[in-house]
mmCIF file as gemmi writes it, N, C-alpha and C atoms, coordinates in Angstrom:
data_model
loop_
_atom_site.group_PDB
_atom_site.id
_atom_site.type_symbol
_atom_site.label_atom_id
_atom_site.label_alt_id
_atom_site.label_comp_id
_atom_site.label_asym_id
_atom_site.label_entity_id
_atom_site.label_seq_id
_atom_site.pdbx_PDB_ins_code
_atom_site.Cartn_x
_atom_site.Cartn_y
_atom_site.Cartn_z
_atom_site.occupancy
_atom_site.B_iso_or_equiv
_atom_site.pdbx_formal_charge
_atom_site.auth_seq_id
_atom_site.auth_asym_id
_atom_site.pdbx_PDB_model_num
ATOM 1 N N . MET Axp A 1 ? 0.838 -1.174 0 1 0 ? 1 A 1
ATOM 2 C CA . MET Axp A 1 ? 0 0 0 1 0 ? 1 A 1
ATOM 3 C C . MET Axp A 1 ? 0.886 1.241 0 1 0 ? 1 A 1
ATOM 4 N N . GLU Axp A 2 ? 0.421 2.269 -0.663 1 0 ? 2 A 1
ATOM 5 C CA . GLU Axp A 2 ? 1.117 3.545 -0.684 1 0 ? 2 A 1
ATOM 6 C C . GLU Axp A 2 ? 0.333 4.558 0.135 1 0 ? 2 A 1
ATOM 7 N N . TYR Axp A 3 ? 1.041 5.557 0.631 1 0 ? 3 A 1
ATOM 8 C CA . TYR Axp A 3 ? 0.424 6.583 1.46 1 0 ? 3 A 1
ATOM 9 C C . TYR Axp A 3 ? 0.739 7.959 0.896 1 0 ? 3 A 1
ATOM 10 N N . VAL Axp A 4 ? -0.18 8.899 1.099 1 0 ? 4 A 1
ATOM 11 C CA . VAL Axp A 4 ? 0.015 10.292 0.696 1 0 ? 4 A 1
ATOM 12 C C . VAL Axp A 4 ? -0.307 11.182 1.887 1 0 ? 4 A 1
ATOM 13 N N . LEU Axp A 5 ? 0.179 12.42 1.837 1 0 ? 5 A 1
ATOM 14 C CA . LEU Axp A 5 ? -0.161 13.411 2.854 1 0 ? 5 A 1
ATOM 15 C C . LEU Axp A 5 ? -1.225 14.335 2.274 1 0 ? 5 A 1
ATOM 16 N N . PHE Axp A 6 ? -2.298 14.546 3.035 1 0 ? 6 A 1
ATOM 17 C CA . PHE Axp A 6 ? -3.414 15.361 2.565 1 0 ? 6 A 1
ATOM 18 C C . PHE Axp A 6 ? -3.844 16.329 3.648 1 0 ? 6 A 1
ATOM 19 N N . ASP Axp A 7 ? -4.027 17.592 3.278 1 0 ? 7 A 1
ATOM 20 C CA . ASP Axp A 7 ? -4.53 18.619 4.188 1 0 ? 7 A 1
ATOM 21 C C . ASP Axp A 7 ? -5.994 18.863 3.837 1 0 ? 7 A 1
ATOM 22 N N . LEU Axp A 8 ? -6.893 18.433 4.709 1 0 ? 8 A 1
ATOM 23 C CA . LEU Axp A 8 ? -8.33 18.528 4.459 1 0 ? 8 A 1
ATOM 24 C C . LEU Axp A 8 ? -8.805 19.975 4.386 1 0 ? 8 A 1
ATOM 25 N N . LYS Axp A 9 ? -8.248 20.842 5.222 1 0 ? 9 A 1
ATOM 26 C CA . LYS Axp A 9 ? -8.677 22.241 5.252 1 0 ? 9 A 1
ATOM 27 C C . LYS Axp A 9 ? -8.332 22.958 3.944 1 0 ? 9 A 1
ATOM 28 N N . GLN Axp A 10 ? -7.125 22.723 3.438 1 0 ? 10 A 1
ATOM 29 C CA . GLN Axp A 10 ? -6.693 23.35 2.184 1 0 ? 10 A 1
ATOM 30 C C . GLN Axp A 10 ? -7.106 22.529 0.965 1 0 ? 10 A 1
ATOM 31 N N . ASN Axp A 11 ? -7.499 21.272 1.203 1 0 ? 11 A 1
ATOM 32 C CA . ASN Axp A 11 ? -7.841 20.339 0.13 1 0 ? 11 A 1
ATOM 33 C C . ASN Axp A 11 ? -6.654 20.169 -0.832 1 0 ? 11 A 1
ATOM 34 N N . LYS Axp A 12 ? -5.455 19.975 -0.242 1 0 ? 12 A 1
ATOM 35 C CA . LYS Axp A 12 ? -4.241 19.843 -1.046 1 0 ? 12 A 1
ATOM 36 C C . LYS Axp A 12 ? -3.393 18.676 -0.566 1 0 ? 12 A 1
ATOM 37 N N . PHE Axp A 13 ? -2.622 18.154 -1.51 1 0 ? 13 A 1
ATOM 38 C CA . PHE Axp A 13 ? -1.697 17.057 -1.256 1 0 ? 13 A 1
ATOM 39 C C . PHE Axp A 13 ? -0.27 17.59 -1.189 1 0 ? 13 A 1
ATOM 40 N N . PHE Axp A 14 ? 0.567 16.868 -0.464 1 0 ? 14 A 1
ATOM 41 C CA . PHE Axp A 14 ? 1.997 17.147 -0.377 1 0 ? 14 A 1
ATOM 42 C C . PHE Axp A 14 ? 2.646 16.529 -1.61 1 0 ? 14 A 1
ATOM 43 N N . ALA Axp A 15 ? 3.42 17.312 -2.346 1 0 ? 15 A 1
ATOM 44 C CA . ALA Axp A 15 ? 4.043 16.828 -3.581 1 0 ? 15 A 1
ATOM 45 C C . ALA Axp A 15 ? 5.523 17.192 -3.592 1 0 ? 15 A 1
ATOM 46 N N . GLN Axp A 16 ? 6.284 16.481 -4.415 1 0 ? 16 A 1
ATOM 47 C CA . GLN Axp A 16 ? 7.723 16.726 -4.53 1 0 ? 16 A 1
ATOM 48 C C . GLN Axp A 16 ? 8.046 17.142 -5.953 1 0 ? 16 A 1
ATOM 49 N N . ILE Axp A 17 ? 8.894 18.149 -6.074 1 0 ? 17 A 1
ATOM 50 C CA . ILE Axp A 17 ? 9.349 18.588 -7.388 1 0 ? 17 A 1
ATOM 51 C C . ILE Axp A 17 ? 10.177 17.465 -8.002 1 0 ? 17 A 1
ATOM 52 N N . GLU Axp A 18 ? 9.923 17.174 -9.263 1 0 ? 18 A 1
ATOM 53 C CA . GLU Axp A 18 ? 10.653 16.093 -9.94 1 0 ? 18 A 1
ATOM 54 C C . GLU Axp A 18 ? 12.159 16.312 -9.871 1 0 ? 18 A 1
ATOM 55 N N . ASP Axp A 19 ? 12.884 15.225 -9.706 1 0 ? 19 A 1
ATOM 56 C CA . ASP Axp A 19 ? 14.353 15.233 -9.671 1 0 ? 19 A 1
ATOM 57 C C . ASP Axp A 19 ? 14.923 16.128 -8.565 1 0 ? 19 A 1
ATOM 58 N N . SER Axp A 20 ? 14.169 16.279 -7.477 1 0 ? 20 A 1
ATOM 59 C CA . SER Axp A 20 ? 14.639 17.09 -6.353 1 0 ? 20 A 1
ATOM 60 C C . SER Axp A 20 ? 14.36 16.35 -5.056 1 0 ? 20 A 1
ATOM 61 N N . LYS Axp A 21 ? 15.359 16.256 -4.199 1 0 ? 21 A 1
ATOM 62 C CA . LYS Axp A 21 ? 15.164 15.592 -2.913 1 0 ? 21 A 1
ATOM 63 C C . LYS Axp A 21 ? 14.647 16.562 -1.865 1 0 ? 21 A 1
ATOM 64 N N . GLU Axp A 22 ? 14.764 17.858 -2.112 1 0 ? 22 A 1
ATOM 65 C CA . GLU Axp A 22 ? 14.397 18.848 -1.11 1 0 ? 22 A 1
ATOM 66 C C . GLU Axp A 22 ? 13.295 19.795 -1.553 1 0 ? 22 A 1
ATOM 67 N N . GLY Axp A 23 ? 12.874 19.749 -2.802 1 0 ? 23 A 1
ATOM 68 C CA . GLY Axp A 23 ? 11.862 20.675 -3.296 1 0 ? 23 A 1
ATOM 69 C C . GLY Axp A 23 ? 10.462 20.104 -3.193 1 0 ? 23 A 1
ATOM 70 N N . PHE Axp A 24 ? 9.652 20.714 -2.339 1 0 ? 24 A 1
ATOM 71 C CA . PHE Axp A 24 ? 8.284 20.247 -2.138 1 0 ? 24 A 1
ATOM 72 C C . PHE Axp A 24 ? 7.297 21.377 -2.369 1 0 ? 24 A 1
ATOM 73 N N . TYR Axp A 25 ? 6.058 21.019 -2.687 1 0 ? 25 A 1
ATOM 74 C CA . TYR Axp A 25 ? 5 22.003 -2.882 1 0 ? 25 A 1
ATOM 75 C C . TYR Axp A 25 ? 3.658 21.355 -2.568 1 0 ? 25 A 1
ATOM 76 N N . LEU Axp A 26 ? 2.592 22.138 -2.58 1 0 ? 26 A 1
ATOM 77 C CA . LEU Axp A 26 ? 1.242 21.63 -2.349 1 0 ? 26 A 1
ATOM 78 C C . LEU Axp A 26 ? 0.495 21.63 -3.668 1 0 ? 26 A 1
ATOM 79 N N . THR Axp A 27 ? -0.313 20.604 -3.89 1 0 ? 27 A 1
ATOM 80 C CA . THR Axp A 27 ? -1.057 20.479 -5.134 1 0 ? 27 A 1
ATOM 81 C C . THR Axp A 27 ? -2.472 19.976 -4.871 1 0 ? 27 A 1
ATOM 82 N N . CYS Axp A 28 ? -3.38 20.355 -5.733 1 0 ? 28 A 1
ATOM 83 C CA . CYS Axp A 28 ? -4.761 19.854 -5.671 1 0 ? 28 A 1
ATOM 84 C C . CYS Axp A 28 ? -4.891 18.532 -6.419 1 0 ? 28 A 1
ATOM 85 N N . GLU Axp A 29 ? -3.899 18.191 -7.204 1 0 ? 29 A 1
ATOM 86 C CA . GLU Axp A 29 ? -3.944 17.011 -8.061 1 0 ? 29 A 1
ATOM 87 C C . GLU Axp A 29 ? -3.388 15.776 -7.355 1 0 ? 29 A 1
ATOM 88 N N . TYR Axp A 30 ? -4.241 14.782 -7.161 1 0 ? 30 A 1
ATOM 89 C CA . TYR Axp A 30 ? -3.84 13.556 -6.474 1 0 ? 30 A 1
ATOM 90 C C . TYR Axp A 30 ? -2.699 12.842 -7.196 1 0 ? 30 A 1
ATOM 91 N N . GLU Axp A 31 ? -2.723 12.846 -8.514 1 0 ? 31 A 1
ATOM 92 C CA . GLU Axp A 31 ? -1.7 12.104 -9.265 1 0 ? 31 A 1
ATOM 93 C C . GLU Axp A 31 ? -0.291 12.669 -9.06 1 0 ? 31 A 1
ATOM 94 N N . PHE Axp A 32 ? -0.168 13.929 -8.61 1 0 ? 32 A 1
ATOM 95 C CA . PHE Axp A 32 ? 1.145 14.524 -8.355 1 0 ? 32 A 1
ATOM 96 C C . PHE Axp A 32 ? 1.587 14.379 -6.9 1 0 ? 32 A 1
ATOM 97 N N . ALA Axp A 33 ? 0.732 13.84 -6.052 1 0 ? 33 A 1
ATOM 98 C CA . ALA Axp A 33 ? 1.06 13.689 -4.628 1 0 ? 33 A 1
ATOM 99 C C . ALA Axp A 33 ? 2.243 12.746 -4.454 1 0 ? 33 A 1
ATOM 100 N N . TYR Axp A 34 ? 3.101 13.092 -3.514 1 0 ? 34 A 1
ATOM 101 C CA . TYR Axp A 34 ? 4.252 12.24 -3.211 1 0 ? 34 A 1
ATOM 102 C C . TYR Axp A 34 ? 3.753 10.964 -2.547 1 0 ? 34 A 1
ATOM 103 N N . ARG Axp A 35 ? 4.249 9.806 -2.989 1 0 ? 35 A 1
ATOM 104 C CA . ARG Axp A 35 ? 3.836 8.509 -2.441 1 0 ? 35 A 1
ATOM 105 C C . ARG Axp A 35 ? 4.884 7.992 -1.461 1 0 ? 35 A 1
ATOM 106 N N . PHE Axp A 36 ? 4.411 7.593 -0.296 1 0 ? 36 A 1
ATOM 107 C CA . PHE Axp A 36 ? 5.255 6.956 0.71 1 0 ? 36 A 1
ATOM 108 C C . PHE Axp A 36 ? 4.92 5.47 0.702 1 0 ? 36 A 1
ATOM 109 N N . SER Axp A 37 ? 5.931 4.624 0.73 1 0 ? 37 A 1
ATOM 110 C CA . SER Axp A 37 ? 5.707 3.173 0.769 1 0 ? 37 A 1
ATOM 111 C C . SER Axp A 37 ? 5.406 2.737 2.198 1 0 ? 37 A 1
ATOM 112 N N . GLU Axp A 38 ? 5.037 1.476 2.358 1 0 ? 38 A 1
ATOM 113 C CA . GLU Axp A 38 ? 4.785 0.913 3.7 1 0 ? 38 A 1
ATOM 114 C C . GLU Axp A 38 ? 6.009 1.088 4.589 1 0 ? 38 A 1
ATOM 115 N N . GLU Axp A 39 ? 7.193 0.921 4.01 1 0 ? 39 A 1
ATOM 116 C CA . GLU Axp A 39 ? 8.43 1.045 4.772 1 0 ? 39 A 1
ATOM 117 C C . GLU Axp A 39 ? 8.701 2.486 5.193 1 0 ? 39 A 1
ATOM 118 N N . GLU Axp A 40 ? 8.055 3.435 4.52 1 0 ? 40 A 1
ATOM 119 C CA . GLU Axp A 40 ? 8.273 4.852 4.806 1 0 ? 40 A 1
ATOM 120 C C . GLU Axp A 40 ? 7.168 5.478 5.655 1 0 ? 40 A 1
ATOM 121 N N . ILE Axp A 41 ? 6.323 4.674 6.283 1 0 ? 41 A 1
ATOM 122 C CA . ILE Axp A 41 ? 5.187 5.213 7.032 1 0 ? 41 A 1
ATOM 123 C C . ILE Axp A 41 ? 5.644 6.152 8.152 1 0 ? 41 A 1
ATOM 124 N N . GLU Axp A 42 ? 6.733 5.815 8.82 1 0 ? 42 A 1
ATOM 125 C CA . GLU Axp A 42 ? 7.244 6.704 9.872 1 0 ? 42 A 1
ATOM 126 C C . GLU Axp A 42 ? 7.724 8.028 9.279 1 0 ? 42 A 1
ATOM 127 N N . LEU Axp A 43 ? 8.333 7.975 8.108 1 0 ? 43 A 1
ATOM 128 C CA . LEU Axp A 43 ? 8.753 9.195 7.423 1 0 ? 43 A 1
ATOM 129 C C . LEU Axp A 43 ? 7.531 10.03 7.043 1 0 ? 43 A 1
ATOM 130 N N . ALA Axp A 44 ? 6.459 9.381 6.598 1 0 ? 44 A 1
ATOM 131 C CA . ALA Axp A 44 ? 5.236 10.1 6.238 1 0 ? 44 A 1
ATOM 132 C C . ALA Axp A 44 ? 4.696 10.876 7.435 1 0 ? 44 A 1
ATOM 133 N N . TRP Axp A 45 ? 4.625 10.225 8.593 1 0 ? 45 A 1
ATOM 134 C CA . TRP Axp A 45 ? 4.146 10.911 9.803 1 0 ? 45 A 1
ATOM 135 C C . TRP Axp A 45 ? 5.107 12.022 10.213 1 0 ? 45 A 1
ATOM 136 N N . HIS Axp A 46 ? 6.4 11.779 10.076 1 0 ? 46 A 1
ATOM 137 C CA . HIS Axp A 46 ? 7.394 12.809 10.398 1 0 ? 46 A 1
ATOM 138 C C . HIS Axp A 46 ? 7.188 14.038 9.512 1 0 ? 46 A 1
ATOM 139 N N . MET Axp A 47 ? 6.964 13.814 8.218 1 0 ? 47 A 1
ATOM 140 C CA . MET Axp A 47 ? 6.741 14.924 7.293 1 0 ? 47 A 1
ATOM 141 C C . MET Axp A 47 ? 5.449 15.662 7.621 1 0 ? 47 A 1
ATOM 142 N N . ALA Axp A 48 ? 4.406 14.925 8.026 1 0 ? 48 A 1
ATOM 143 C CA . ALA Axp A 48 ? 3.141 15.559 8.407 1 0 ? 48 A 1
ATOM 144 C C . ALA Axp A 48 ? 3.355 16.478 9.607 1 0 ? 48 A 1
ATOM 145 N N . TYR Axp A 49 ? 4.076 15.989 10.615 1 0 ? 49 A 1
ATOM 146 C CA . TYR Axp A 49 ? 4.379 16.81 11.794 1 0 ? 49 A 1
ATOM 147 C C . TYR Axp A 49 ? 5.241 18.018 11.419 1 0 ? 49 A 1
ATOM 148 N N . LYS Axp A 50 ? 6.217 17.794 10.551 1 0 ? 50 A 1
ATOM 149 C CA . LYS Axp A 50 ? 7.11 18.873 10.141 1 0 ? 50 A 1
ATOM 150 C C . LYS Axp A 50 ? 6.34 19.96 9.386 1 0 ? 50 A 1
ATOM 151 N N . CYS Axp A 51 ? 5.421 19.555 8.518 1 0 ? 51 A 1
ATOM 152 C CA . CYS Axp A 51 ? 4.597 20.526 7.788 1 0 ? 51 A 1
ATOM 153 C C . CYS Axp A 51 ? 3.768 21.364 8.756 1 0 ? 51 A 1
ATOM 154 N N . ALA Axp A 52 ? 3.212 20.723 9.776 1 0 ? 52 A 1
ATOM 155 C CA . ALA Axp A 52 ? 2.428 21.446 10.784 1 0 ? 52 A 1
ATOM 156 C C . ALA Axp A 52 ? 3.324 22.422 11.54 1 0 ? 52 A 1
ATOM 157 N N . TRP Axp A 53 ? 4.506 21.973 11.921 1 0 ? 53 A 1
ATOM 158 C CA . TRP Axp A 53 ? 5.444 22.809 12.662 1 0 ? 53 A 1
ATOM 159 C C . TRP Axp A 53 ? 5.86 24.032 11.84 1 0 ? 53 A 1
ATOM 160 N N . LEU Axp A 54 ? 6.012 23.844 10.526 1 0 ? 54 A 1
ATOM 161 C CA . LEU Axp A 54 ? 6.395 24.943 9.638 1 0 ? 54 A 1
ATOM 162 C C . LEU Axp A 54 ? 5.21 25.83 9.258 1 0 ? 54 A 1
ATOM 163 N N . GLY Axp A 55 ? 4.014 25.446 9.682 1 0 ? 55 A 1
ATOM 164 C CA . GLY Axp A 55 ? 2.826 26.238 9.383 1 0 ? 55 A 1
ATOM 165 C C . GLY Axp A 55 ? 2.277 26.04 7.982 1 0 ? 55 A 1
ATOM 166 N N . LEU Axp A 56 ? 2.63 24.929 7.353 1 0 ? 56 A 1
ATOM 167 C CA . LEU Axp A 56 ? 2.156 24.657 5.992 1 0 ? 56 A 1
ATOM 168 C C . LEU Axp A 56 ? 0.758 24.067 5.958 1 0 ? 56 A 1
ATOM 169 N N . GLY Axp A 57 ? 0.31 23.519 7.071 1 0 ? 57 A 1
ATOM 170 C CA . GLY Axp A 57 ? -1.017 22.914 7.131 1 0 ? 57 A 1
ATOM 171 C C . GLY Axp A 57 ? -1.04 21.751 8.092 1 0 ? 57 A 1
ATOM 172 N N . LYS Axp A 58 ? -2.227 21.196 8.259 1 0 ? 58 A 1
ATOM 173 C CA . LYS Axp A 58 ? -2.421 20.036 9.132 1 0 ? 58 A 1
ATOM 174 C C . LYS Axp A 58 ? -2.664 18.83 8.23 1 0 ? 58 A 1
ATOM 175 N N . PHE Axp A 59 ? -1.616 18.067 7.99 1 0 ? 59 A 1
ATOM 176 C CA . PHE Axp A 59 ? -1.683 16.962 7.046 1 0 ? 59 A 1
ATOM 177 C C . PHE Axp A 59 ? -2.003 15.641 7.731 1 0 ? 59 A 1
ATOM 178 N N . TYR Axp A 60 ? -2.747 14.828 7.02 1 0 ? 60 A 1
ATOM 179 C CA . TYR Axp A 60 ? -3.082 13.478 7.457 1 0 ? 60 A 1
ATOM 180 C C . TYR Axp A 60 ? -2.403 12.496 6.518 1 0 ? 60 A 1
ATOM 181 N N . VAL Axp A 61 ? -2.013 11.361 7.049 1 0 ? 61 A 1
ATOM 182 C CA . VAL Axp A 61 ? -1.439 10.296 6.234 1 0 ? 61 A 1
ATOM 183 C C . VAL Axp A 61 ? -2.595 9.412 5.789 1 0 ? 61 A 1
ATOM 184 N N . LEU Axp A 62 ? -2.803 9.339 4.488 1 0 ? 62 A 1
ATOM 185 C CA . LEU Axp A 62 ? -3.901 8.55 3.928 1 0 ? 62 A 1
ATOM 186 C C . LEU Axp A 62 ? -3.361 7.386 3.124 1 0 ? 62 A 1
ATOM 187 N N . GLY Axp A 63 ? -4.03 6.235 3.235 1 0 ? 63 A 1
ATOM 188 C CA . GLY Axp A 63 ? -3.704 5.103 2.38 1 0 ? 63 A 1
ATOM 189 C C . GLY Axp A 63 ? -4.157 5.405 0.968 1 0 ? 63 A 1
ATOM 190 N N . ASP Axp A 64 ? -3.533 4.783 0.01 1 0 ? 64 A 1
ATOM 191 C CA . ASP Axp A 64 ? -3.864 5.001 -1.398 1 0 ? 64 A 1
ATOM 192 C C . ASP Axp A 64 ? -5.321 4.657 -1.635 1 0 ? 64 A 1
ATOM 193 N N . PHE Axp A 65 ? -6.105 5.626 -2.081 1 0 ? 65 A 1
ATOM 194 C CA . PHE Axp A 65 ? -7.538 5.401 -2.255 1 0 ? 65 A 1
ATOM 195 C C . PHE Axp A 65 ? -7.964 5.381 -3.702 1 0 ? 65 A 1
ATOM 196 N N . GLU Axp A 66 ? -7.018 5.185 -4.607 1 0 ? 66 A 1
ATOM 197 C CA . GLU Axp A 66 ? -7.37 5.088 -6.019 1 0 ? 66 A 1
ATOM 198 C C . GLU Axp A 66 ? -7.759 3.679 -6.364 1 0 ? 66 A 1
């Protein structure tokens, strides 16, 4: 299963700029959302907390719902 970060209030997904390990942005498009694998679930939660700490939004870790 894959996981994505989603902010319900902003209705946006956490996405990564292609070919960049540090460039991230928010998108309304699910297909551009960054995917976390099962092995990366702790990283997904860490990123959700980090986004909240930086004031980017309140993100939830969602299982792949496609």
